[in-house]
C-alpha positions as CSV (number, residue, x, y, z in Angstrom):
1,M,113.6,44.9,146.9
2,D,116.6,46.9,146.1
3,Q,116.2,49.6,143.5
4,M,118.5,52.0,141.7
5,I,118.0,55.7,142.3
6,A,119.0,58.0,139.4
7,L,120.4,61.4,140.6
8,Q,120.4,63.9,137.8
9,A,121.8,67.2,138.8
10,S,121.2,70.5,137.1
11,P,121.6,74.3,138.3
12,S,117.7,74.4,138.7
13,Q,116.7,70.9,140.1
14,F,117.5,67.6,141.6
15,V,115.7,64.6,140.3
16,L,115.3,61.3,142.0
17,E,113.9,58.6,139.8
18,P,113.9,54.8,140.7
19,R,114.9,52.8,137.8
20,G,116.3,49.3,138.6
21,Q,118.3,47.3,141.3
22,N,121.4,47.7,143.2
23,Q,122.8,50.8,141.8
24,W,122.9,54.6,142.0
25,V,123.3,56.6,139.0
26,Y,124.1,60.2,138.9
27,S,125.4,62.8,136.3
28,G,129.1,61.7,136.6
29,G,128.8,58.0,136.8
30,S,127.5,55.3,138.9
31,F,127.4,54.3,142.5
32,F,126.6,50.6,143.5
33,S,124.8,49.6,146.7
34,S,123.1,46.6,148.0
35,E,120.6,48.8,149.8
36,P,118.9,52.1,148.5
37,P,120.9,54.6,150.6
38,M,118.0,57.0,151.1
39,T,119.3,59.0,154.1
40,F,120.1,62.7,153.3
41,S,123.8,62.4,153.9
42,S,124.2,59.7,151.4
43,L,122.2,61.7,148.8
44,A,124.2,64.6,149.3
45,V,127.6,62.7,149.1
46,V,126.5,61.0,145.7
47,F,125.2,64.2,144.3
48,L,128.3,66.2,145.0
49,I,130.6,63.5,143.3
50,G,128.9,64.2,139.9
51,L,128.3,68.0,140.5
52,V,131.3,69.7,138.6
53,S,130.9,68.0,135.3
54,N,127.0,68.8,135.2
55,L,127.8,72.5,136.2
56,S,130.4,73.1,133.6
57,T,128.0,72.2,130.7
58,S,125.2,74.4,132.1
59,H,124.0,77.2,129.4
60,E,124.3,80.9,130.1
61,P,120.7,82.2,130.6
62,S,119.3,85.0,128.5
63,S,118.4,88.4,130.2
64,E,114.7,87.4,130.1
65,E,115.2,83.9,131.4
66,R,114.3,83.2,134.9
67,I,117.1,82.0,137.2
68,G,116.0,80.1,140.3
69,A,112.5,79.4,141.7
70,P,109.4,81.0,140.3
71,Y,107.4,83.7,142.4
72,L,104.8,81.5,144.2
73,L,103.7,84.2,146.8
74,D,100.2,85.4,146.2
75,T,100.9,88.9,147.4
76,C,102.3,91.9,145.5
77,V,105.2,93.1,147.5
78,V,104.6,96.7,146.4
79,S,100.8,97.2,147.2
80,G,100.2,94.2,149.5
81,K,97.2,93.4,147.5
82,K,96.6,89.7,146.4
83,L,97.8,88.8,143.0
84,P,95.1,87.9,140.4
85,S,94.2,84.4,139.6
86,D,96.7,84.3,136.4
87,G,99.6,85.4,138.6
88,G,99.6,89.0,137.9
89,V,102.4,91.0,136.1
90,V,105.7,89.4,135.9
91,A,109.4,91.0,135.8
92,I,112.7,89.3,135.5
93,L,115.4,91.4,137.3
94,D,118.3,92.4,135.2
95,G,120.7,92.4,138.2
96,E,122.2,95.7,137.0
97,T,122.3,97.3,140.5
98,D,122.6,93.9,142.5
99,A,124.1,90.9,140.4
100,G,122.9,88.5,143.0
101,Q,119.3,89.5,142.0
102,K,119.8,88.7,138.2
103,G,117.1,86.4,136.9
104,R,114.9,86.7,139.7
105,E,111.2,86.5,139.1
106,V,108.9,88.9,140.8
107,R,105.1,89.2,140.4
108,F,103.0,92.3,141.0
109,C,99.1,93.0,141.1
110,C,99.4,95.5,138.3
111,S,101.8,97.3,135.8
112,N,102.0,100.3,138.1
113,C,103.4,98.3,140.8
114,K,105.9,96.7,138.5
115,A,107.2,100.1,137.3
116,T,107.3,101.3,141.0
117,F,109.6,98.3,141.9
118,L,111.8,98.5,138.9
119,K,112.6,102.3,139.8
120,D,114.2,101.3,143.0
121,P,114.3,97.4,143.4
122,A,116.8,97.8,146.6
123,K,113.9,99.5,148.3
124,F,111.6,96.5,148.1
125,I,114.0,93.4,148.0
126,P,114.3,93.1,151.8
127,K,110.6,93.2,152.3
128,L,110.2,90.7,149.5
129,D,113.0,88.5,151.2
130,E,111.2,88.5,154.6
131,M,107.9,87.5,153.0
132,I,109.5,84.4,151.3
133,I,111.3,83.7,154.6
134,A,108.0,83.7,156.5
135,D,106.3,81.6,153.6
136,Q,109.0,79.0,153.4
137,M,110.4,78.6,156.8
138,P,107.5,76.1,157.9
139,R,108.2,73.9,154.9
140,Y,112.1,73.8,155.2
141,P,113.2,70.3,155.6
142,R,113.7,69.6,159.3
143,T,116.6,67.0,158.8
144,V,118.9,69.1,156.6
145,P,122.0,70.6,158.4
146,C,123.8,73.5,157.0
147,I,123.9,72.7,153.2
148,V,127.6,74.1,153.0
149,M,129.0,72.5,156.1
150,L,127.1,69.3,156.4
151,D,128.3,68.5,159.9
152,E,126.9,71.8,161.3
153,S,123.2,71.1,162.6
154,L,120.6,74.0,162.4
155,P,117.6,74.7,164.6
156,D,114.2,73.1,163.9
157,P,112.7,75.3,161.2
158,T,109.2,74.9,163.1
159,G,110.6,75.8,166.4
160,E,110.9,79.1,168.3
161,D,114.6,79.4,167.6
162,A,114.1,78.7,164.0
163,R,115.7,82.0,162.9
164,D,118.7,81.3,165.2
165,C,121.0,80.8,162.1
166,K,122.3,82.6,159.1
167,M,119.4,83.2,156.5
168,L,119.2,84.5,153.0
169,V,117.0,84.3,150.1
170,S,118.6,83.1,146.6
171,G,116.3,83.1,143.6
172,N,113.2,83.1,145.6
173,R,114.5,80.1,147.9
174,L,115.1,80.4,151.6
175,I,118.5,79.4,152.5
176,R,119.6,78.6,156.1
177,L,123.2,78.5,157.0
178,C,125.4,78.1,160.1
179,C,127.7,81.0,159.7
180,N,129.0,84.1,157.7
181,K,131.7,81.9,156.2
182,C,129.0,79.6,154.7
183,V,127.1,82.6,153.4
184,R,130.0,83.8,151.5
185,M,130.8,80.1,150.2
186,F,127.1,79.8,149.1
187,K,126.9,83.0,147.2
188,R,130.0,81.9,145.1
189,S,128.3,78.7,144.0
190,P,124.6,78.9,145.0
191,G,123.4,76.4,142.4
192,K,126.0,73.8,143.9
193,Y,124.5,73.9,147.3
194,L,120.8,74.5,146.3
195,E,121.0,70.9,144.8
196,V,121.8,69.5,148.2
197,L,118.8,71.1,149.7
198,D,116.6,69.9,146.9
199,A,117.7,66.5,148.0
200,A,116.6,66.9,151.3
201,V,113.1,68.3,150.2
202,I,112.6,65.2,148.1
203,E,113.7,62.8,150.6
204,E,111.3,64.3,153.3
205,A,108.3,64.1,151.0
206,M,109.0,60.5,149.7
207,K,109.1,59.5,153.5
208,A,106.1,61.4,154.3
209,G,104.1,59.4,151.5
210,K,101.5,62.1,151.2
211,I,101.5,62.5,147.4
212,K,99.3,59.8,146.0
213,K,98.6,61.3,142.4
214,C,100.4,62.7,139.6
215,V,100.0,66.6,140.0
216,V,99.6,67.1,136.2
217,N,97.0,64.4,135.2
218,G,95.7,63.2,138.4
219,R,96.5,59.5,137.9
220,P,97.3,57.5,140.9
221,L,101.2,57.1,141.4
222,T,102.2,53.5,140.9
223,G,105.5,51.8,140.3
224,Q,108.2,54.4,140.1
225,P,107.2,58.1,140.3
226,H,109.2,61.0,139.1
227,W,110.4,63.5,141.7
228,F,111.7,66.9,141.3
229,V,111.5,70.4,143.2
230,L,109.2,73.1,142.0
231,G,109.7,76.3,143.9
232,D,110.7,74.9,147.4
233,T,108.3,72.0,147.4
234,A,108.9,68.3,146.3
235,V,106.6,67.4,143.4
236,A,105.7,63.7,141.9
237,T,104.3,63.0,138.7
238,C,103.7,59.6,137.0
239,C,106.5,60.1,134.4
240,R,109.4,62.1,133.3
241,G,107.3,63.5,130.5
242,C,104.9,65.4,132.7
243,Q,107.7,67.5,134.4
244,P,107.7,70.0,131.8
245,K,104.1,70.4,132.0
246,A,104.1,70.9,135.7
247,E,107.0,73.6,135.2
248,A,105.1,75.4,132.7
249,D,102.4,76.3,135.1
250,P,104.1,76.2,138.5
251,R,101.4,78.0,140.4
252,G,98.7,75.9,139.0
253,T,100.9,72.9,139.8
254,I,101.6,73.8,143.5
255,A,97.7,74.5,143.7
256,R,97.0,70.9,142.6
257,L,99.2,69.4,145.2
258,T,96.3,69.4,147.7
259,D,94.3,67.1,145.3
260,A,97.3,65.1,144.7
261,T,97.5,64.2,148.3
262,R,93.9,62.8,148.6
């Protein structure tokens, strides 16, 4: 049966939600189709049409508000120790010395490590970025091309040549691009291109069909699950109302994904 996929774009997430028949709806209007166009390229095209109006209405975050993905590593970048079960001590970077780091969330095993990091963030950022690249590379969607130039393919993220591309970390997300020009374009409008990456993350998870339960309440997913991206991972809930609960405890939500696949 044909179904409608609602694409709702925001600077922090990309949501796919089935609602009806023979139509796609996105932030800027509607796109009609006799078949649900579930390929990555079509998702990206529909999303990009409605992107500009959505970005123009986004609010300016406060200095203490996280921009980008939560810090989901389980290791302190300063000490190398495992974070405590509550996620440790958190810092939201102010971006005073590097505007590209503004709003980035970093977690530490103790307040001493937080103070050490904040005295000289530039000393630790390269190490932190490498930790995130190593953690997220195996989960990077295999089907996604360069998210700036969609006709440029990238090496398999699980293969030996996975790093044979341009890589950067933006808001605790690994980004793989084809060339330096695309790196510059991405940095000018990161939210715009992160939405395209999120579309691919969700598409691969939906095709895999491994998530069987709502990650918030554990109920079986039936009918029309609600999809969004948390960190670099696609998450499904039984309804839209569960999304804020999942986002309020991102580390706990990701930990529950294992149970949701059973």
